[in-house]
DOKOL-223395 format. One record per atom (N, C-alpha, C, O, CB): y, z, x. Coordinates in steps of 0.001 Angstrom, whole numbers, padded with zeros to 6 digits, always signed. Glycine has a CB too. Example, Ala and Ser with C-alpha at 12.3 -4.5 7.8 and 13.67 -1.06 7.14 Angstrom:
REM residues 2
-005690+007800+013190;-004500+007800+012300;-003300+007800+013200;-003319+008465+014236;-004473+009046+011308;-002250+007080+012850;-001060+007140+013670;+000030+007870+012900;+001138+008039+013409;-000598+005725+014084;
REM end
This chain:
REM residues 131
-008820-004121+011770;-007718-004903+011148;-007259-005921+012127;-007039-005642+013305;-006526-004000+010709;-007109-007191+011583;-006681-008269+012338;-005206-008198+012727;-004419-007519+012066;-006959-009471+011613;-004827-008905+013809;-003454-008827+014259;-002453-009299+013201;-001354-008756+013084;-003290-009637+015509;-002848-010308+012443;-001868-010777+011359;-001721-009763+010246;-000662-009643+009630;-002337-012135+010726;-002815-009020+009990;-002730-008001+008940;-001935-006850+009454;-001196-006271+008659;-004120-007532+008481;-002003-006448+010706;-001249-005447+011236;+000210-005758+011264;+001039-004875+011042;-001723-005148+012509;+000557-007034+011539;+001916-007424+011453;+002487-007335+010006;+003622-006901+009811;+002046-008811+011986;+001717-007734+009048;+002088-007531+007662;+002348-006059+007363;+003369-005713+006768;+001005-008066+006749;+001466-005235+007758;+001615-003800+007468;+002886-003273+008092;+003658-002539+007476;+000403-003001+007984;+003094-003711+009454;+004298-003197+010105;+005602-003670+009406;+006580-002930+009299;+004307-003633+011575;+005564-004932+008941;+006760-005472+008266;+007029-004717+006955;+008165-004367+006635;+006585-006994+007980;+005946-004484+006217;+006010-003735+004915;+006467-002337+005099;+007222-001828+004270;+004657-003712+004223;+006041-001672+006166;+006454-000306+006481;+008017-000335+006769;+008785+000491+006276;+005611+000267+007755;+008414-001365+007616;+009787-001424+008011;+010687-001642+006712;+011786-001101+006588;+009985-002587+009081;+010149-002443+005801;+010948-002692+004527;+011019-001472+003663;+012062-001229+003056;+010333-003843+003692;+009900-000634+003562;+009906+000519+002781;+010930+001584+003403;+011704+002236+002702;+008453+001065+002686;+010847+001687+004792;+011817+002576+005429;+013232+002139+005177;+014099+002977+004930;+011572+002648+006907;+013498+000823+005234;+014859+000380+005012;+015338+000609+003546;+016518+000887+003328;+014965-001096+005372;+014479+000500+002603;+014867+000675+001261;+014957+002180+000774;+015686+002561-000143;+013911-000079+000432;+014113+002978+001520;+014097+004357+000988;+014661+005406+002013;+015001+006522+001621;+012633+004738+000594;+014744+005079+003174;+015104+006066+004246;+014071+007174+004438;+014364+008250+004959;+016451+006713+003925;+012846+006866+003994;+011785+007883+004156;+011198+007808+005517;+011292+006747+006134;+010686+007715+003117;+010611+008817+006037;+009846+008742+007263;+008419+008363+006953;+007767+008988+006117;+009898+010062+008021;+007943+007354+007617;+006612+006768+007352;+005906+006617+008763;+006406+006011+009711;+006744+005314+006562;+004741+007218+008771;+003928+007196+010016;+002584+006492+009764;+001811+006856+008878;+003678+008659+010544;+002355+005471+010591;+001069+004770+010463;+000029+005267+011430;+000285+005387+012628;+001258+003301+010663;-001122+005550+010921;-002218+006061+011745;-003444+005102+011544;-003685+004623+010436;-002578+007587+011345;-004123+004867+012520;-005318+004045+012442;-006510+004842+012152;-006604+005934+012712;-005528+003295+013682;-007466+004441+011328;-008539+005247+010874;-009449+005751+012047;-010035+006832+012001;-009339+004457+009870;-009516+004917+013055;-010417+005383+014146;-009873+006471+014909;-010610+007049+015709;-010738+004313+015072;-008640+006836+014759;-008062+007935+015453;-008115+009193+014629;-007733+010267+015092;-006669+007623+015835;-008576+009065+013438;-008690+010244+012633;-010047+010418+012044;-010793+009441+011974;-007699+010223+011574;-010430+011611+011607;-011762+011835+010990;-011580+011485+009584;-011014+012258+008811;-012308+013308+011152;-012073+010257+009195;-011969+009743+007821;-013395+009632+007297;-014144+008792+007795;-011207+008337+007758;-013806+010424+006330;-015064+010406+005857;-015060+009562+004486;-014865+010153+003424;-015562+011858+005711;-015267+008251+004522;-015237+007434+003395;-016527+006658+003253;-016946+006062+004245;-014081+006539+003460;-017169+006610+002160;-018337+005870+002014;-018017+004616+001097;-018262+004568-000109;-019462+006779+001435;-017433+003611+001849;-017032+002401+001110;-017616+001215+001863;-017931+001241+003053;-015447+002280+000972;-017732+000129+001010;-018204-001092+001624;-017101-001734+002485;-015974-001241+002448;-018687-002069+000545;-017349-002770+003233;-016390-003287+004186;-015164-003853+003521;-014075-003816+004094;-017023-004328+005033;-015319-004378+002318;-014162-004982+001621;-013177-003898+001178;-012001-004180+000944;-014635-005810+000387;-013628-002739+001071;-012728-001637+000583;-012501-000714+001735;-012042+000404+001499;-013340-000841-000655;-012781-001076+002965;-012606-000173+004066;-011133+000053+004287;-010317-000832+004028;-013276-000704+005324;-010777+001261+004777;-009480+001612+005113;-008938+000931+006307;-009519+001039+007387;-009415+002975+005284;-007781+000187+006165;-007181-000566+007317;-006262+000299+008091;-006107+000100+009296;-006417-001807+006847;-005604+001309+007426;-004796+002260+008161;-004546+003421+007229;-004932+003355+006062;-003458+001627+008675;-003943+004435+007676;-003494+005545+006882;-001961+005699+007092;-001439+005708+008207;-004276+006856+007269;-001304+005817+005947;+000174+006047+006031;+000422+007425+005561;-000146+007904+004580;+001010+005016+005178;+001350+008093+006343;+001775+009389+005964;+003304+009209+005639;+004092+008858+006517;+001476+010480+007125;+003694+009460+004349;+005027+009324+003953;+005638+010664+003601;+005149+011376+002724;+005117+008388+002830;+006685+010989+004279;+007332+012283+003970;+008316+012221+002817;+009337+011537+002877;+008048+012793+005184;+007972+012978+001734;+008765+013111+000633;+009266+014556+000621;+008690+015413-000048;+008018+012721-000616;+010323+014813+001355;+010743+016312+001568;+010724+017009+000239;+011235+016446-000729;+012240+016465+002220;+010173+018189+000122;+009701+018964+001220;+008252+018870+001503;+007700+019777+002126;+010027+020304+001011;+007577+017797+001074;+006134+017639+001324;+005950+016194+001880;+006873+015385+001972;+005254+017889-000032;+004636+015955+002247;+004270+014596+002651;+003012+014203+001924;+002277+015068+001447;+004073+014489+004187;+002742+012900+001824;+001512+012406+001200;+000851+011335+002133;+001535+010525+002759;+001830+011795-000237;-000465+011372+002188;-001136+010323+002953;-001847+009412+001994;-002359+009809+000947;-002125+010911+003983;-001851+008126+002424;-002389+007076+001633;-003347+006262+002497;-003091+006080+003687;-001274+006208+001048;-004440+005770+001927;-005343+004838+002538;-004813+003547+002235;-004494+003242+001086;-006767+004977+002083;-004694+002700+003303;-004041+001357+003137;-005068+000265+003204;-005944+000270+004069;-002956+001111+004224;-004959-000673+002293;-005711-001930+002383;-004632-002991+002497;-003686-003080+001714;-006695-002177+001117;-004853-003797+003548;-003890-004991+003750;-004554-006231+003206;-005677-006586+003566;-003508-005226+005315;-003823-006868+002334;-004170-008212+001820;-003055-009117+002108;-001947-008909+001613;-004474-008210+000317;-003305-010185+002941;-002167-011058+003295;-001414-011689+002124;-000192-011839+002125;-002653-012146+004166;-002284-012075+001051;-001714-012664-000203;-002376-011969-001383;-003523-011530-001305;-001946-014250-000282;-001634-011880-002465;-002204-011265-003662;-001983-012152-004822;-000851-012580-005051;-001613-009896-003930;-002983-012454-005564;-002876-013296-006784;-003733-012564-007911;-004239-011459-007714;-003426-014849-006492;-003846-013204-009004;-004630-012560-010108;-006046-012194-009715;-006529-011107-010029;-004692-013482-011312;-006696-013096-009036;-008127-012844-008614;-008184-011598-007655;-008947-010647-007823;-008742-014159-007862;-007319-011720-006671;-007302-010611-005607;-006944-009297-006275;-007499-008251-005939;-006240-010919-004422;-006009-009350-007227;-005656-008124-007932;-006765-007611-008751;-006946-006394-008778;-004481-008330-008789;-007547-008416-009437;-008670-007953-010170;-009770-007290-009256;-010373-006254-009535;-009243-009117-010942;-009928-008017-008171;-010963-007541-007176;-010554-006208-006618;-011377-005301-006502;-011156-008564-005995;-009272-006072-006264;-008770-004874-005661;-008805-003735-006635;-009105-002613-006228;-007387-005082-005148;-008500-003962-007967;-008571-002945-008993;-009967-002474-009109;-010191-001268-009210;-008069-003453-010322;-010940-003361-009100;-012308-002957-009254;-012826-002121-008035;-013490-001094-008177;-013166-004198-009455;-012470-002642-006841;-012933-001927-005600;-012253-000538-005364;-012857+000365-004787;-012658-002828-004364;-011022-000404-005813;-010318+000806-005534;-010304+001782-006793;-009481+002691-006896;-008880+000446-005087;-011212+001535-007668;-011185+002329-008890;-011340+003807-008607;-010753+004596-009348;-012270+001874-009834;-012058+004246-007625;-012191+005626-007320;-011015+006033-006439;-010654+005304-005515;-013539+005911-006646;-010429+007162-006709;-009365+007651-005837;-008127+006698-005819;-007424+006586-004815;-009919+007825-004408;-007904+006044-006934;-006771+005041-006897;-005458+005626-006384;-004696+004942-005701;-006523+004465-008308;-005211+006808-006689;-003934+007543-006333;-003777+007620-004795;-002660+007780-004304;-003936+009030-006952;-004939+007503-003999;-004842+007618-002584;-004705+006274-001991;-004427+006204-000794;-006010+008330-002015;-004866+005206-002678;-004840+003877-002014;-003430+003215-002156;-002730+003414-003149;-005954+002933-002643;-003067+002456-001162;-001813+001755-001115;-002174+000362-000628;-002845+000194+000390;-000745+002477-000184;-001698-000671-001405;-001972-002030-000995;-000752-002568-000331;+000348-002470-000875;-002391-002909-002172;-000926-003164+000894;+000222-003746+001661;-000074-005304+001686;-001199-005745+001918;+000346-003085+003227;+001007-006084+001432;+000832-007461+001372;+002186-008137+001761;+003205-007458+001886;+000336-007871-000028;+002174-009468+001947;+003412-010200+002296;+004361-010135+001163;+005513-009757+001375;+003131-011660+002655;+003940-010497-000112;+004905-010576-001205;+004113-010372-002494;+003019-010907-002671;+005693-011959-001208;+004703-009584-003383;+004165-009389-004668;+005135-010053-005660;+006257-009579-005836;+003945-007883-004959;+004708-011140-006305;+005438-011775-007338;+005795-010852-008513;+004962-010036-008906;+004671-012920-007813;+007002-010952-009087;+007343-009974-010246;+006245-009830-011278;+005968-008695-011665;+008622-010444-011001;+005605-010861-011751;+004591-010710-012811;+003430-009989-012298;+002852-009199-013044;+004152-012034-013367;+003027-010179-011095;+001905-009427-010532;+002345-007983-010239;+001517-007077-010342;+001375-010118-009232;+003520-007750-009906;+004079-006377-009730;+003894-005536-010924;+003469-004384-010838;+005538-006423-009408;+004238-006154-012146;+004032-005454-013440;+002601-005181-013714;+002256-004108-014209;+004594-006252-014578;+001735-006139-013399;+000299-005926-013675;-000268-004884-012701;-001145-004116-013096;-000499-007274-013557;+000195-004826-011451;-000317-003785-010544;+000143-002443-010985;-000616-001480-010880;+000121-004031-009111;+001389-002316-011490;+001806-000987-011948;+001032-000541-013220;+000770+000650-013386;+003327-000988-012227;+000662-001502-014129;-000168-001145-015287;-001509-000641-014887;-002113+000192-015563;-000337-002313-016196;-001976-001158-013774;-003350-000812-013292;-003184+000475-012325;-004181+001000-011829;-004052-002131-012477;-002015+000907-012107;-001770+002076-011284;-002257+001761-009847;-002865+002604-009187;-002496+003348-011880;-001972+000517-009381;-002252+000172-008013;-000998+000177-007218;-000128-000672-007414;-002925-001155-007916;-000885+001115-006323;+000386+001268-005551;+000489+000136-004507;-000540-000348-004037;+000451+002694-004831;+001694-000287-004141;+001809-001355-003243;+003161-001312-002579;+004126-000742-003088;+001580-002648-003937;+003193-001978-001346;+004408-002277-000657;+004289-003670-000176;+003190-004147+000110;+004687-001304+000481;+005476-004384-000073;+005324-005723+000578;+006448-005906+001576;+007320-005046+001701;+005340-006899-000484;+006431-007026+002291;+007282-007287+003376;+008724-007517+002973;+009635-007412+003793;+006780-008423+004105;+008925-007832+001697;+010251-008085+001139;+011002-006798+000789;+012226-006788+000663;+010128-008951-000093;+010238-005718+000636;+010859-004423+000328;+010528-003971-001080;+010965-002886-001464;+012371-004500+000502;+009758-004758-001905;+009315-004357-003151;+008143-003239-002901;+007348-003284-001963;+008828-005649-003978;+008181-002324-003818;+007204-001209-003719;+006972-000462-005105;+007806-000428-006010;+007718-000177-002637;+005822+000081-005133;+005463+000954-006339;+004518+002047-005816;+003367+001814-005449;+004736+000085-007558;+005083+003232-005812;+004342+004433-005300;+004510+005527-006311;+005627+005881-006688;+004864+004911-003872;+003368+006073-006760;+003322+007215-007649;+002614+008418-006918;+001393+008482-006771;+002570+006827-008989;+003473+009322-006496;+002931+010551-005853;+003741+011764-006403;+004640+012325-005777;+003032+010465-004227;+003311+012099-007650;+004056+013125-008407;+004416+014328-007491;+003582+014861-006760;+003207+013614-009640;+005657+014703-007577;+006729+014353-008489;+007555+013105-008058;+008534+012734-008707;+007643+015537-008629;+007143+012512-007002;+007857+011333-006442;+007392+010022-007141;+006199+009751-007273;+007605+011233-004881;+008366+009251-007567;+008045+007918-008166;+008969+006882-007501;+010192+006997-007587;+008241+007919-009778;+008406+005914-006866;+009171+004863-006201;+008855+003538-006877;+007682+003179-006974;+008849+004803-004674;+009844+002805-007344;+009670+001554-007917;+010825+000658-007482;+011937+000754-008001;+009563+001670-009411;+010536-000212-006521;+011581-001185-006003;+011113-002566-006345;+010016-002988-005979;+011817-001059-004419;+011981-003271-007066;+011508-004638-007443;+012764-005616-007320;+013900-005164-007180;+010873-004644-008995;+012522-006824-007373;+013576-007859-007390;+013887-008490-006011;+014664-009439-005912;+014843-007257-007945;+013276-007950-004980;+013479-008593-003671;+012738-009880-003578;+011576-009974-003972;+013047-007687-002548;+013386-010851-003070;+012686-012139-002899;+012134-012271-001541;+012511-011536-000628;+013594-013299-003176;+011261-013179-001389;+010566-013478-000157;+011608-013554+000960;+011258-013800+002114;+009747-014807-000273;
REM end
């Protein structure tokens, strides 16, 4: 993961913590035994552990500095398997794209504090934050 991508992820995590008061732990894939047979475009950039008391969930994170219709379609195609395990982190998700991502069940967090996470029985949907 590039330094700029790591900064985006750190800012998105900070925004999620601020909005939800949840405990979020970032782990780098090379420090864990992650057995994934994926191409480089769909490689795991980080692993997030989010505590939803009384349990926790782990997500494979893909960092995309910017998200648009094309990137959303490509992401949906690449993450089709195990979509519930993936979490997209980006600078900002525009409201219309947020709706489309939710319809595709692509979970996301952004640096403004917008988020969509489905980890039954937990459901997080934060929208309306501007850049």
